[in-house]
BABA-383245 format. One record per residue (C-alpha): residue in one letter; z, x, y negated; residue number from 1. Coordinates in nm, 3 decimals. Each point is the difference from the previous one (the first is absolute). Layout:
a | Z | X | Y | NUM
...
***
This chain:
m | 0.146 | 3.369 | 0.766 | 1
n | -0.207 | -0.314 | 0.033 | 2
a | 0.175 | -0.335 | 0.029 | 3
p | -0.056 | -0.185 | 0.329 | 4
p | -0.275 | -0.263 | -0.026 | 5
l | 0.114 | -0.353 | -0.059 | 6
q | -0.023 | -0.227 | 0.301 | 7
p | -0.235 | -0.293 | -0.061 | 8
r | 0.167 | -0.335 | -0.031 | 9
h | -0.061 | -0.228 | 0.298 | 10
t | -0.268 | -0.257 | -0.078 | 11
l | 0.204 | -0.291 | 0.139 | 12
l | 0.277 | 0.057 | -0.255 | 13
p | -0.018 | -0.192 | -0.328 | 14
d | -0.170 | 0.163 | -0.297 | 15
r | 0.317 | 0.039 | -0.204 | 16
e | -0.174 | -0.006 | -0.336 | 17
h | -0.168 | -0.332 | 0.078 | 18
s | 0.259 | -0.176 | 0.217 | 19
r | 0.295 | -0.221 | -0.089 | 20
a | 0.286 | -0.162 | 0.192 | 21
v | 0.250 | -0.278 | -0.061 | 22
l | 0.304 | -0.007 | 0.227 | 23
v | 0.213 | -0.314 | -0.021 | 24
a | 0.350 | -0.046 | 0.145 | 25
s | 0.158 | -0.345 | -0.020 | 26
d | 0.340 | -0.022 | 0.170 | 27
v | 0.005 | -0.375 | 0.054 | 28
s | -0.074 | -0.003 | 0.372 | 29
v | 0.166 | -0.267 | 0.210 | 30
r | 0.040 | 0.261 | 0.274 | 31
q | 0.344 | 0.155 | 0.012 | 32
p | -0.003 | 0.173 | 0.340 | 33
l | 0.184 | 0.307 | 0.115 | 34
f | -0.130 | 0.328 | -0.140 | 35
y | -0.223 | -0.171 | -0.258 | 36
r | -0.017 | 0.217 | -0.310 | 37
h | -0.083 | -0.117 | -0.348 | 38
p | -0.374 | -0.012 | -0.078 | 39
e | 0.068 | 0.180 | -0.328 | 40
d | 0.129 | 0.307 | 0.184 | 41
l | -0.291 | 0.012 | 0.243 | 42
t | -0.263 | -0.060 | -0.267 | 43
a | 0.139 | 0.276 | -0.219 | 44
q | -0.012 | 0.239 | 0.296 | 45
l | -0.359 | -0.101 | 0.076 | 46
a | -0.100 | 0.059 | -0.361 | 47
e | 0.159 | 0.345 | 0.012 | 48
v | -0.185 | 0.092 | 0.320 | 49
l | -0.337 | -0.127 | -0.121 | 50
t | 0.032 | 0.194 | -0.324 | 51
a | 0.123 | 0.325 | 0.156 | 52
p | -0.109 | 0.310 | -0.196 | 53
g | -0.265 | 0.230 | 0.135 | 54
p | -0.363 | -0.040 | 0.101 | 55
d | 0.074 | -0.242 | 0.284 | 56
g | 0.192 | -0.260 | -0.201 | 57
a | -0.176 | -0.335 | 0.016 | 58
l | 0.060 | -0.115 | -0.358 | 59
h | 0.107 | 0.123 | -0.343 | 60
p | 0.349 | -0.116 | -0.107 | 61
e | -0.138 | -0.119 | -0.334 | 62
s | -0.260 | -0.208 | 0.185 | 63
t | 0.260 | -0.176 | 0.216 | 64
a | 0.197 | -0.295 | -0.133 | 65
l | 0.331 | -0.080 | 0.173 | 66
v | 0.094 | -0.362 | -0.071 | 67
s | 0.353 | -0.041 | 0.129 | 68
a | 0.176 | -0.339 | 0.005 | 69
p | -0.251 | -0.174 | -0.229 | 70
e | 0.140 | -0.305 | -0.177 | 71
h | -0.328 | -0.176 | -0.075 | 72
p | -0.343 | -0.028 | 0.166 | 73
g | -0.157 | 0.154 | -0.310 | 74
d | 0.186 | 0.326 | 0.066 | 75
v | -0.206 | 0.044 | 0.316 | 76
i | -0.327 | -0.147 | -0.124 | 77
d | -0.003 | 0.207 | -0.319 | 78
a | 0.070 | 0.325 | 0.188 | 79
l | -0.277 | -0.068 | 0.252 | 80
r | -0.250 | -0.107 | -0.264 | 81
q | 0.062 | 0.318 | -0.197 | 82
a | -0.043 | 0.209 | 0.315 | 83
a | -0.320 | -0.183 | 0.096 | 84
e | -0.153 | 0.069 | -0.340 | 85
a | 0.050 | 0.375 | 0.047 | 86
a | -0.078 | 0.044 | 0.371 | 87
s | -0.350 | 0.079 | 0.122 | 88
d | 0.091 | 0.150 | 0.338 | 89
v | 0.322 | -0.131 | 0.162 | 90
l | 0.199 | -0.298 | -0.126 | 91
l | 0.315 | -0.033 | 0.210 | 92
f | 0.233 | -0.300 | -0.001 | 93
y | 0.325 | 0.025 | 0.200 | 94
y | 0.251 | -0.283 | 0.030 | 95
a | 0.341 | 0.001 | 0.166 | 96
g | 0.186 | -0.330 | -0.006 | 97
s | -0.065 | -0.352 | 0.117 | 98
t | -0.261 | -0.269 | -0.048 | 99
f | -0.022 | -0.377 | -0.010 | 100
s | -0.275 | -0.258 | 0.025 | 101
h | -0.072 | -0.305 | -0.211 | 102
e | -0.279 | -0.248 | 0.071 | 103
g | -0.179 | 0.251 | 0.218 | 104
k | 0.020 | 0.289 | -0.247 | 105
l | 0.207 | 0.315 | 0.043 | 106
f | 0.231 | 0.154 | -0.257 | 107
f | 0.207 | 0.317 | -0.029 | 108
r | 0.357 | -0.049 | -0.113 | 109
v | 0.148 | 0.170 | -0.304 | 110
m | 0.363 | -0.012 | -0.109 | 111
g | -0.046 | -0.320 | -0.199 | 112
t | -0.204 | -0.189 | 0.260 | 113
d | 0.073 | -0.363 | 0.084 | 114
p | -0.210 | -0.095 | 0.307 | 115
q | -0.019 | -0.355 | -0.132 | 116
r | -0.182 | 0.133 | -0.305 | 117
p | -0.299 | 0.210 | 0.107 | 118
d | -0.058 | 0.123 | -0.355 | 119
t | 0.320 | 0.207 | 0.038 | 120
g | -0.157 | 0.204 | 0.282 | 121
v | -0.288 | 0.247 | 0.004 | 122
g | -0.301 | -0.172 | 0.150 | 123
l | -0.190 | 0.189 | 0.267 | 124
d | -0.319 | -0.145 | -0.144 | 125
a | 0.081 | 0.157 | -0.338 | 126
i | 0.053 | 0.340 | 0.162 | 127
a | -0.322 | -0.033 | 0.197 | 128
e | -0.199 | -0.099 | -0.310 | 129
i | 0.116 | 0.309 | -0.189 | 130
m | -0.088 | 0.225 | 0.291 | 131
n | -0.341 | -0.164 | 0.042 | 132
t | -0.097 | 0.017 | -0.366 | 133
g | 0.115 | 0.359 | -0.053 | 134
r | -0.223 | 0.306 | 0.034 | 135
a | 0.191 | 0.161 | 0.286 | 136
a | -0.220 | 0.104 | 0.289 | 137
r | 0.290 | 0.004 | 0.248 | 138
p | 0.253 | -0.283 | -0.047 | 139
v | 0.309 | 0.045 | 0.215 | 140
v | 0.291 | -0.234 | 0.082 | 141
i | 0.323 | 0.103 | 0.176 | 142
l | 0.244 | -0.278 | 0.091 | 143
d | 0.359 | -0.002 | 0.120 | 144
s | 0.091 | -0.367 | -0.003 | 145
d | 0.119 | -0.275 | 0.230 | 146
d | -0.342 | -0.169 | 0.029 | 147
a | -0.207 | 0.318 | -0.003 | 148
c | -0.243 | -0.117 | 0.269 | 149
l | -0.090 | -0.318 | -0.185 | 150
v | -0.018 | 0.174 | -0.337 | 151
a | -0.216 | 0.277 | 0.147 | 152
s | -0.246 | -0.253 | 0.140 | 153
r | -0.027 | -0.177 | -0.334 | 154
f | -0.057 | 0.326 | -0.184 | 155
a | -0.269 | 0.101 | 0.247 | 156
e | -0.177 | -0.330 | -0.067 | 157
t | 0.006 | 0.032 | -0.377 | 158
v | -0.028 | 0.371 | -0.093 | 159
s | -0.328 | 0.180 | 0.061 | 160
d | -0.008 | 0.345 | 0.167 | 161
l | 0.374 | -0.011 | 0.052 | 162
s | 0.215 | 0.253 | 0.185 | 163
l | 0.333 | -0.151 | 0.102 | 164
i | 0.306 | 0.091 | 0.205 | 165
a | 0.295 | -0.234 | 0.048 | 166
g | 0.309 | -0.038 | 0.217 | 167
s | 0.014 | -0.313 | 0.211 | 168
q | 0.295 | -0.234 | 0.038 | 169
s | 0.300 | 0.157 | 0.164 | 170
s | 0.023 | 0.061 | 0.372 | 171
f | 0.324 | 0.190 | -0.052 | 172
w | 0.213 | -0.304 | -0.083 | 173
p | 0.265 | -0.001 | -0.141 | 174
m | -0.140 | 0.318 | -0.155 | 175
s | -0.316 | -0.008 | -0.208 | 176
d | -0.298 | 0.205 | 0.106 | 177
p | 0.041 | 0.342 | -0.165 | 178
f | -0.358 | 0.001 | -0.128 | 179
t | 0.034 | 0.188 | -0.329 | 180
e | 0.265 | 0.234 | 0.142 | 181
t | -0.231 | 0.100 | 0.285 | 182
l | -0.298 | 0.030 | -0.233 | 183
l | 0.205 | 0.243 | -0.210 | 184
t | 0.083 | 0.205 | 0.309 | 185
g | -0.367 | 0.019 | 0.091 | 186
l | -0.094 | 0.120 | -0.347 | 187
t | 0.280 | 0.256 | -0.028 | 188
s | 0.032 | 0.127 | 0.359 | 189
g | -0.349 | -0.074 | 0.123 | 190
v | -0.164 | -0.140 | 0.312 | 191
q | 0.005 | 0.225 | 0.304 | 192
d | -0.352 | 0.070 | 0.131 | 193
g | -0.139 | -0.206 | -0.287 | 194
p | -0.292 | 0.084 | -0.229 | 195
q | 0.026 | 0.209 | -0.314 | 196
a | -0.003 | -0.304 | -0.231 | 197
l | 0.234 | -0.294 | 0.053 | 198
d | -0.236 | -0.294 | -0.026 | 199
l | 0.135 | -0.353 | 0.041 | 200
v | -0.116 | -0.037 | 0.360 | 201
t | 0.179 | 0.323 | 0.099 | 202
l | 0.316 | -0.118 | -0.177 | 203
r | -0.021 | -0.341 | 0.168 | 204
h | -0.010 | 0.153 | 0.350 | 205
a | 0.280 | 0.244 | -0.084 | 206
i | 0.231 | -0.270 | -0.138 | 207
e | -0.054 | -0.219 | 0.305 | 208
a | 0.065 | 0.303 | 0.223 | 209
d | 0.332 | 0.057 | -0.172 | 210
y | 0.089 | -0.367 | 0.047 | 211
t | -0.078 | 0.042 | 0.371 | 212
r | 0.222 | 0.306 | 0.018 | 213
t | 0.284 | -0.190 | -0.165 | 214
t | -0.004 | -0.264 | 0.274 | 215
y | 0.059 | 0.279 | 0.254 | 216
l | 0.280 | 0.154 | -0.204 | 217
v | 0.189 | -0.323 | -0.066 | 218
e | 0.126 | -0.217 | 0.283 | 219
n | 0.062 | -0.340 | -0.155 | 220
e | -0.103 | -0.349 | 0.103 | 221
y | -0.089 | -0.089 | -0.358 | 222
v | -0.256 | 0.276 | -0.042 | 223
g | -0.329 | -0.153 | 0.103 | 224
p | -0.335 | 0.156 | 0.081 | 225
p | -0.137 | 0.266 | -0.235 | 226
g | -0.111 | -0.135 | -0.335 | 227
h | -0.358 | -0.003 | -0.118 | 228
v | -0.152 | 0.134 | -0.318 | 229
v | -0.296 | -0.177 | -0.155 | 230
v | -0.293 | 0.209 | -0.120 | 231
r | -0.324 | -0.102 | -0.169 | 232
g | -0.250 | 0.278 | -0.053 | 233
g | 0.200 | 0.311 | -0.076 | 234
r | -0.208 | 0.282 | 0.146 | 235
e | -0.153 | 0.081 | -0.337 | 236
l | 0.333 | 0.067 | -0.176 | 237
a | 0.287 | 0.243 | 0.059 | 238
l | 0.346 | -0.021 | -0.155 | 239
g | 0.075 | 0.365 | 0.063 | 240
v | -0.072 | 0.314 | 0.198 | 241
n | 0.159 | 0.025 | 0.344 | 242
p | 0.292 | 0.250 | -0.009 | 243
a | -0.017 | 0.024 | 0.382 | 244
f | -0.371 | 0.075 | 0.016 | 245
g | -0.067 | 0.283 | 0.246 | 246
q | 0.367 | 0.070 | 0.071 | 247
i | 0.308 | -0.130 | 0.177 | 248
r | 0.229 | -0.151 | -0.260 | 249
r | 0.345 | -0.140 | 0.060 | 250
g | 0.035 | -0.356 | -0.123 | 251
a | -0.372 | -0.076 | 0.001 | 252
l | -0.102 | -0.343 | 0.123 | 253
p | -0.183 | -0.044 | 0.332 | 254
s | -0.372 | -0.055 | -0.048 | 255
h | -0.037 | -0.323 | 0.200 | 256
p | 0.213 | -0.244 | 0.204 | 257
d | -0.191 | 0.102 | 0.312 | 258
v | 0.151 | 0.349 | -0.012 | 259
v | 0.356 | -0.133 | -0.012 | 260
h | 0.114 | -0.028 | 0.362 | 261
e | 0.342 | -0.096 | 0.125 | 262
q | 0.020 | 0.319 | 0.208 | 263
e | -0.034 | 0.209 | -0.315 | 264
c | 0.286 | -0.172 | -0.182 | 265
p | 0.373 | 0.057 | 0.044 | 266
s | 0.213 | -0.254 | 0.179 | 267
p | 0.042 | -0.325 | -0.193 | 268
r | 0.282 | 0.002 | -0.250 | 269
s | 0.218 | -0.288 | -0.102 | 270
v | -0.007 | -0.171 | -0.338 | 271
e | 0.343 | 0.153 | -0.060 | 272
s | -0.170 | 0.340 | 0.017 | 273
v | -0.250 | -0.111 | -0.262 | 274
i | 0.274 | -0.121 | -0.230 | 275
a | 0.176 | 0.334 | 0.049 | 276
g | -0.314 | 0.170 | -0.127 | 277
e | -0.108 | 0.163 | 0.325 | 278
v | -0.344 | -0.161 | -0.004 | 279
g | -0.213 | -0.057 | -0.309 | 280
v | -0.162 | -0.344 | 0.014 | 281
h | -0.171 | 0.023 | -0.335 | 282
g | -0.255 | 0.262 | 0.095 | 283
v | 0.234 | 0.294 | -0.068 | 284
q | 0.023 | 0.163 | 0.341 | 285
a | 0.345 | 0.122 | 0.097 | 286
t | -0.121 | 0.112 | 0.344 | 287
d | -0.224 | 0.285 | 0.106 | 288
v | -0.251 | -0.222 | 0.179 | 289
h | -0.366 | 0.094 | -0.017 | 290
a | -0.269 | -0.226 | 0.138 | 291
***
């Protein structure tokens, strides 16, 4: 009996033999809102999803460095420099934490950072230089930080041929925008009516659609308009294959904010319902709503 033919790997996915990733989690954020989970937990989950076994996994586990709670800037710089030396296709840098500025320059915090001493932070310019001087054809940055919009703009100015996706500042105060949580839901449950490959533009629209849905599900004066996700480039790179492609899948994200209408959502729930666990505000859908 002949074995079934292997399905070709989607061309937007990273070439796993020639791609590298560095995922950094630095739990020194000044944000302490309700429902905010530790960056280390989220980053470890993202690493697990991106390195899932099988032909559709984005990256090899041995090609993905998880830098959790780094003490010194060199912990991050050394990991990224090593990855850049080996990557000729995708070089991915993910950062979850907070940033600070000094004399017009931006820095990522690590556990030992003193904002009055910029040398104790990881300079954005240093990250950009490594990504620019490496051989990677597709540099990628994913950001989950308090100044993601500003940092994204600076990266776009300094890194050539960049693909970038980043969560903006929170519109869910006192909760933080569930950017990484919703990204994880998109990668694991899929995007309803989305394409076969989950490129960054598709993920951006799906995350914003889920934010829009949350504002219908939660009746609270502190929850502002739907948040925005920043994207630069992104159509030439996929982080995974869409589990909801060509099928109806429970828990999949809506494909675009425009398809999320108030008439299609249940009656607004109170924040007490959210706290009781009736509604998932971090991209994990506890309702059976389909846009």
